[in-house]
FIDREN-861969 format. One line per field, with one value per residue (C-alpha): x, y, z; residue in three letters. Coordinates in nm, 4 decimals. Each point is the difference from the previous one (the first is absolute). Layout:
N
px <- (X, ...)
py <- (Y, ...)
pz <- (Z, ...)
residuo <- (ALA, ...)
END
This chain:
85
px <- (11.9641, 0.0806, 0.0443, 0.1166, 0.0306, 0.0312, 0.0074, -0.0754, 0.3200, -0.1226, 0.1519, -0.2032, -0.3582, -0.1083, 0.1667, -0.2897, -0.1098, 0.3167, -0.0140, -0.3593, 0.0106, 0.3578, -0.1019, -0.3491, 0.1547, 0.2647, -0.1959, -0.2345, 0.2424, 0.2187, -0.2589, -0.0662, 0.3078, 0.0866, 0.0609, 0.2741, 0.1751, 0.2029, -0.0515, 0.3118, -0.1215, -0.3635, 0.0899, 0.2863, -0.2003, -0.3837, 0.2575, 0.1320, -0.3184, -0.1286, 0.3316, -0.0547, -0.3933, 0.0818, 0.2700, -0.2039, -0.2653, 0.2254, 0.0840, -0.3560, -0.0204, 0.0750, 0.1768, 0.3516, -0.1667, -0.3135, 0.2216, -0.1492, 0.3263, -0.0033, 0.2187, -0.0880, 0.1008, -0.1668, 0.0926, -0.1539, -0.0133, -0.0326, 0.0601, 0.2928, 0.1576, -0.0398, 0.0665, 0.0713, -0.0814)
py <- (19.9927, 0.2538, 0.3749, 0.1837, 0.3800, 0.1685, 0.3649, 0.0815, 0.2547, 0.3563, 0.0552, -0.2859, 0.0563, -0.3115, -0.0535, -0.0127, -0.2898, -0.1866, 0.0277, -0.1070, -0.2871, -0.0946, -0.0897, -0.1522, -0.2235, -0.1178, -0.0684, -0.1641, -0.1990, -0.1085, -0.1505, -0.2030, -0.1567, -0.3771, -0.0725, -0.2440, 0.3479, 0.1844, 0.3338, 0.1126, -0.1742, 0.1291, 0.3646, -0.0196, -0.1414, 0.3046, 0.2442, -0.0898, -0.0221, 0.2930, 0.2136, -0.1769, 0.1003, 0.3901, 0.0383, -0.1638, 0.2236, 0.3354, -0.0576, -0.0051, 0.3924, 0.2817, 0.1808, -0.1048, 0.2139, -0.2463, -0.3038, -0.2291, 0.0329, -0.0854, -0.0423, -0.3526, -0.1231, -0.3408, -0.1726, -0.4385, -0.1239, -0.3501, -0.2392, 0.2087, 0.1568, 0.3257, 0.0171, 0.3620, 0.0803)
pz <- (12.5380, -0.2310, 0.0573, -0.3277, -0.0925, -0.3223, -0.0752, -0.3486, -0.1969, 0.0117, -0.3914, -0.1109, -0.0605, 0.0622, 0.3192, 0.2039, -0.1874, -0.0051, 0.3857, 0.0654, -0.2524, 0.1032, 0.3614, -0.1098, -0.2338, 0.2296, 0.2783, -0.2037, -0.1849, 0.2766, 0.1615, -0.3416, -0.0249, 0.0949, 0.3544, -0.1357, -0.0923, 0.2550, 0.1062, -0.2197, -0.3453, 0.0912, 0.0035, -0.2282, -0.2485, 0.0687, 0.0009, -0.3533, -0.1584, 0.1829, -0.1815, -0.3146, 0.0265, 0.0562, -0.2159, -0.3086, 0.0973, 0.0329, -0.3511, -0.0938, 0.0684, -0.2708, 0.2283, 0.2379, 0.2457, 0.0424, 0.1509, 0.2509, 0.2552, 0.3515, 0.2863, 0.1975, 0.3330, 0.1916, 0.2591, 0.0297, 0.3366, 0.0162, 0.3130, 0.1844, -0.2995, -0.2235, -0.3696, -0.1398, -0.3617)
residuo <- (UNK, UNK, UNK, UNK, UNK, UNK, UNK, UNK, UNK, UNK, UNK, UNK, UNK, UNK, UNK, UNK, UNK, UNK, UNK, UNK, UNK, UNK, UNK, UNK, UNK, UNK, UNK, UNK, UNK, UNK, UNK, UNK, UNK, UNK, UNK, UNK, UNK, UNK, UNK, UNK, UNK, UNK, UNK, UNK, UNK, UNK, UNK, UNK, UNK, UNK, UNK, UNK, UNK, UNK, UNK, UNK, UNK, UNK, UNK, UNK, UNK, UNK, UNK, UNK, UNK, UNK, UNK, UNK, UNK, UNK, UNK, UNK, UNK, UNK, UNK, UNK, UNK, UNK, UNK, UNK, UNK, UNK, UNK, UNK, UNK)
END
């Protein structure tokens, strides 16, 4: 089970887009990772990829205030263990 929350940074014009993208892609990409990977490895790889995606996309904007900035927290529950990201 994956529970995630993101809140776009209000000073970034594309904060809403960033939070929606992060939630959707984190959940989708996490479930695509190989079963042989640990939860920690899967979550870290997905977050690193998402962070790089948002960073690169932010630099496509002409103005700094258009950046894709968001807060993000997630809990993955597997078996009897909860993993926090």
